[in-house]
Structure formats: structure tokens, C-alpha cells
C-alpha positions as protocol buffer text, in pm:
chain_id: "A"
residue {
  index: 1
  type: MET
  ca { x: 19154 y: 1806 z: 6130 }
}
residue {
  index: 2
  type: LEU
  ca { x: 19354 y: 2113 z: 5929 }
}
residue {
  index: 3
  type: PRO
  ca { x: 19112 y: 2374 z: 5799 }
}
residue {
  index: 4
  type: PHE
  ca { x: 19267 y: 2363 z: 5485 }
}
residue {
  index: 5
  type: ASP
  ca { x: 19362 y: 2120 z: 5235 }
}
residue {
  index: 6
  type: GLY
  ca { x: 19699 y: 2112 z: 5108 }
}
residue {
  index: 7
  type: GLU
  ca { x: 19945 y: 1937 z: 5030 }
}
residue {
  index: 8
  type: ILE
  ca { x: 20344 y: 1989 z: 5186 }
}
residue {
  index: 9
  type: ASN
  ca { x: 20597 y: 1947 z: 4962 }
}
residue {
  index: 10
  type: THR
  ca { x: 20902 y: 1844 z: 5126 }
}
residue {
  index: 11
  type: THR
  ca { x: 21117 y: 1824 z: 4869 }
}
residue {
  index: 12
  type: ILE
  ca { x: 21053 y: 2235 z: 4803 }
}
residue {
  index: 13
  type: ILE
  ca { x: 21133 y: 2284 z: 5175 }
}
residue {
  index: 14
  type: ALA
  ca { x: 21426 y: 2082 z: 5202 }
}
residue {
  index: 15
  type: GLY
  ca { x: 21565 y: 2264 z: 4840 }
}
residue {
  index: 16
  type: SER
  ca { x: 21461 y: 2586 z: 5012 }
}
residue {
  index: 17
  type: PHE
  ca { x: 21660 y: 2526 z: 5360 }
}
residue {
  index: 18
  type: LEU
  ca { x: 21994 y: 2389 z: 5141 }
}
residue {
  index: 19
  type: TRP
  ca { x: 22007 y: 2682 z: 4965 }
}
residue {
  index: 20
  type: CYS
  ca { x: 21976 y: 2884 z: 5275 }
}
residue {
  index: 21
  type: LEU
  ca { x: 22258 y: 2727 z: 5431 }
}
residue {
  index: 22
  type: ALA
  ca { x: 22457 y: 2768 z: 5139 }
}
residue {
  index: 23
  type: LEU
  ca { x: 22394 y: 3139 z: 5099 }
}
residue {
  index: 24
  type: TYR
  ca { x: 22466 y: 3206 z: 5493 }
}
residue {
  index: 25
  type: ILE
  ca { x: 22778 y: 3001 z: 5483 }
}
residue {
  index: 26
  type: SER
  ca { x: 22903 y: 3161 z: 5133 }
}
residue {
  index: 27
  type: PHE
  ca { x: 22787 y: 3566 z: 5230 }
}
residue {
  index: 28
  type: ALA
  ca { x: 22990 y: 3562 z: 5570 }
}
residue {
  index: 29
  type: GLN
  ca { x: 23034 y: 3949 z: 5588 }
}
residue {
  index: 30
  type: LEU
  ca { x: 22693 y: 4054 z: 5488 }
}
residue {
  index: 31
  type: ARG
  ca { x: 22571 y: 3790 z: 5787 }
}
residue {
  index: 32
  type: GLU
  ca { x: 22775 y: 3954 z: 6000 }
}
residue {
  index: 33
  type: SER
  ca { x: 22685 y: 4265 z: 5943 }
}
residue {
  index: 34
  type: ILE
  ca { x: 22338 y: 4182 z: 5942 }
}
residue {
  index: 35
  type: ILE
  ca { x: 22370 y: 4035 z: 6292 }
}
residue {
  index: 36
  type: ASP
  ca { x: 22604 y: 4329 z: 6462 }
}
residue {
  index: 37
  type: ARG
  ca { x: 22340 y: 4571 z: 6330 }
}
residue {
  index: 38
  type: LEU
  ca { x: 22031 y: 4372 z: 6447 }
}
residue {
  index: 39
  type: HIS
  ca { x: 22242 y: 4325 z: 6768 }
}
residue {
  index: 40
  type: SER
  ca { x: 22232 y: 4683 z: 6829 }
}
residue {
  index: 41
  type: TRP
  ca { x: 21931 y: 4731 z: 6783 }
}
residue {
  index: 42
  type: PHE
  ca { x: 21823 y: 4514 z: 7028 }
}
residue {
  index: 43
  type: ASN
  ca { x: 22058 y: 4654 z: 7313 }
}
residue {
  index: 44
  type: PHE
  ca { x: 21797 y: 5009 z: 7195 }
}
residue {
  index: 45
  type: VAL
  ca { x: 21520 y: 4839 z: 7236 }
}
residue {
  index: 46
  type: ILE
  ca { x: 21615 y: 4689 z: 7552 }
}
residue {
  index: 47
  type: ASN
  ca { x: 21751 y: 5006 z: 7709 }
}
residue {
  index: 48
  type: LEU
  ca { x: 21464 y: 5170 z: 7629 }
}
residue {
  index: 49
  type: PHE
  ca { x: 21190 y: 4934 z: 7829 }
}
residue {
  index: 50
  type: TYR
  ca { x: 21431 y: 4815 z: 8105 }
}
residue {
  index: 51
  type: THR
  ca { x: 21621 y: 5083 z: 8261 }
}
residue {
  index: 52
  type: SER
  ca { x: 21765 y: 4817 z: 8520 }
}
residue {
  index: 53
  type: LYS
  ca { x: 22088 y: 4691 z: 8462 }
}
residue {
  index: 54
  type: ILE
  ca { x: 22031 y: 4398 z: 8728 }
}
residue {
  index: 55
  type: ASN
  ca { x: 22082 y: 4127 z: 8451 }
}
residue {
  index: 56
  type: ASN
  ca { x: 22305 y: 4317 z: 8200 }
}
residue {
  index: 57
  type: GLN
  ca { x: 22461 y: 3973 z: 8120 }
}
residue {
  index: 58
  type: SER
  ca { x: 22155 y: 3779 z: 8054 }
}
residue {
  index: 59
  type: GLN
  ca { x: 21979 y: 4067 z: 7808 }
}
residue {
  index: 60
  type: GLU
  ca { x: 22335 y: 4122 z: 7630 }
}
residue {
  index: 61
  type: SER
  ca { x: 22316 y: 3703 z: 7554 }
}
residue {
  index: 62
  type: GLN
  ca { x: 21981 y: 3744 z: 7433 }
}
residue {
  index: 63
  type: SER
  ca { x: 22047 y: 3991 z: 7198 }
}
residue {
  index: 64
  type: VAL
  ca { x: 22293 y: 3817 z: 7041 }
}
residue {
  index: 65
  type: LEU
  ca { x: 22110 y: 3513 z: 7047 }
}
residue {
  index: 66
  type: PHE
  ca { x: 21775 y: 3673 z: 6860 }
}
residue {
  index: 67
  type: ALA
  ca { x: 21983 y: 3853 z: 6606 }
}
residue {
  index: 68
  type: SER
  ca { x: 22178 y: 3537 z: 6540 }
}
residue {
  index: 69
  type: LEU
  ca { x: 21837 y: 3407 z: 6506 }
}
residue {
  index: 70
  type: ILE
  ca { x: 21658 y: 3646 z: 6289 }
}
residue {
  index: 71
  type: SER
  ca { x: 21922 y: 3677 z: 6075 }
}
residue {
  index: 72
  type: ILE
  ca { x: 21886 y: 3377 z: 5911 }
}
residue {
  index: 73
  type: LEU
  ca { x: 21502 y: 3519 z: 5729 }
}
residue {
  index: 74
  type: PRO
  ca { x: 21675 y: 3728 z: 5452 }
}
residue {
  index: 75
  type: PHE
  ca { x: 21904 y: 3408 z: 5356 }
}
residue {
  index: 76
  type: LEU
  ca { x: 21590 y: 3194 z: 5379 }
}
residue {
  index: 77
  type: THR
  ca { x: 21375 y: 3441 z: 5111 }
}
residue {
  index: 78
  type: LEU
  ca { x: 21672 y: 3446 z: 4942 }
}
residue {
  index: 79
  type: GLY
  ca { x: 21703 y: 3070 z: 4953 }
}
residue {
  index: 80
  type: ILE
  ca { x: 21361 y: 3006 z: 4857 }
}
residue {
  index: 81
  type: LEU
  ca { x: 21390 y: 3209 z: 4516 }
}
residue {
  index: 82
  type: SER
  ca { x: 21660 y: 3052 z: 4430 }
}
residue {
  index: 83
  type: ASN
  ca { x: 21510 y: 2698 z: 4460 }
}
residue {
  index: 84
  type: TRP
  ca { x: 21236 y: 2860 z: 4275 }
}
residue {
  index: 85
  type: MET
  ca { x: 21434 y: 2955 z: 4027 }
}
residue {
  index: 86
  type: VAL
  ca { x: 21584 y: 2614 z: 3995 }
}
residue {
  index: 87
  type: GLU
  ca { x: 21255 y: 2428 z: 4023 }
}
residue {
  index: 88
  type: ILE
  ca { x: 21161 y: 2661 z: 3677 }
}
residue {
  index: 89
  type: SER
  ca { x: 21466 y: 2601 z: 3484 }
}
residue {
  index: 90
  type: LEU
  ca { x: 21570 y: 2237 z: 3573 }
}
residue {
  index: 91
  type: GLY
  ca { x: 21257 y: 2077 z: 3750 }
}
residue {
  index: 92
  type: ARG
  ca { x: 21165 y: 1967 z: 4066 }
}
residue {
  index: 93
  type: ASN
  ca { x: 21404 y: 1634 z: 4038 }
}
residue {
  index: 94
  type: TRP
  ca { x: 21694 y: 1862 z: 4078 }
}
residue {
  index: 95
  type: SER
  ca { x: 21598 y: 2084 z: 4362 }
}
residue {
  index: 96
  type: ILE
  ca { x: 21751 y: 1884 z: 4632 }
}
residue {
  index: 97
  type: SER
  ca { x: 22055 y: 1826 z: 4443 }
}
residue {
  index: 98
  type: VAL
  ca { x: 22126 y: 2162 z: 4290 }
}
residue {
  index: 99
  type: GLY
  ca { x: 22108 y: 2261 z: 4676 }
}
residue {
  index: 100
  type: ILE
  ca { x: 22334 y: 1945 z: 4810 }
}
residue {
  index: 101
  type: LEU
  ca { x: 22617 y: 2098 z: 4546 }
}
residue {
  index: 102
  type: ALA
  ca { x: 22590 y: 2463 z: 4619 }
}
residue {
  index: 103
  type: CYS
  ca { x: 22597 y: 2400 z: 4994 }
}
residue {
  index: 104
  type: ILE
  ca { x: 22948 y: 2193 z: 4959 }
}
residue {
  index: 105
  type: SER
  ca { x: 23028 y: 2448 z: 4683 }
}
residue {
  index: 106
  type: CYS
  ca { x: 22947 y: 2712 z: 4939 }
}
residue {
  index: 107
  type: ALA
  ca { x: 23140 y: 2558 z: 5236 }
}
residue {
  index: 108
  type: VAL
  ca { x: 23482 y: 2511 z: 4999 }
}
residue {
  index: 109
  type: TYR
  ca { x: 23476 y: 2851 z: 4929 }
}
residue {
  index: 110
  type: ASP
  ca { x: 23437 y: 2997 z: 5318 }
}
residue {
  index: 111
  type: LEU
  ca { x: 23716 y: 2690 z: 5344 }
}
residue {
  index: 112
  type: GLY
  ca { x: 23948 y: 2860 z: 5099 }
}
residue {
  index: 113
  type: ARG
  ca { x: 23825 y: 3238 z: 5234 }
}
residue {
  index: 114
  type: ARG
  ca { x: 23933 y: 3167 z: 5563 }
}
residue {
  index: 115
  type: ASP
  ca { x: 24240 y: 2983 z: 5511 }
}
residue {
  index: 116
  type: SER
  ca { x: 24335 y: 3315 z: 5309 }
}
residue {
  index: 117
  type: GLN
  ca { x: 24196 y: 3546 z: 5593 }
}
residue {
  index: 118
  type: GLY
  ca { x: 24458 y: 3336 z: 5827 }
}
residue {
  index: 119
  type: SER
  ca { x: 24732 y: 3312 z: 5588 }
}
residue {
  index: 120
  type: GLU
  ca { x: 24754 y: 3725 z: 5585 }
}
């Protein structure tokens, strides 16, 4: 049915997205700066093309949503590269296991980071 005859490898997809989640959780400051920059850029573009201020609140919400969604792309790229490196070094069998381990480790790190910021 599809014009190409290829096999979809779910192990690569799952491992890449697990690494993406781990990196997204662990690099909170980078994530927030990417979201802020994209948000300001989207606001600039919206104000450039739409001069009326009728739906300012909805346009603001829409730009925040788009900025949050697009901010995932750099982490997805790094997640694909990380998963590829794991597959080269350890083999395809370890791809999902190491991705889950990375997610858990990064989540524990983020909880500790938030706890230390809250105590200051």
C-alpha cells in the first residue's frame, strides 16, 4: 500500500523517544530558554502579520503551545543520536533498557535539583 517497502523498527523509535524524554527532563534551563526564545519569536511573527488585538489572549496561548511543541525537536535530535550511539556500542538489545535507565536517572536528578532550589 505504501510506495516504499521498508520495515519500521519500533526499538529505534522507542529508544530514541526515551532518550529524548531523558534529555528534556535533565536540561531544564536549556529547555526553558528555548521555549522563551521561540515564544518571543512567535509573538513577533503574530504581531507582524496580525495587527488587530481582538484575540490577544488566544494568540498568546497559541504561541506558548507552539513554542512548547517545537522545543522538543532539538532534544529529539539528540535523543536519536544518543540511541544510535547506544546501539553501536552495546547493541540493539540494550536500546530500550538504557533509555529507561536514562529516564529514571534524569528524573531523579531533576527532583534533586528542584529540591535544592526550593531549600535556598
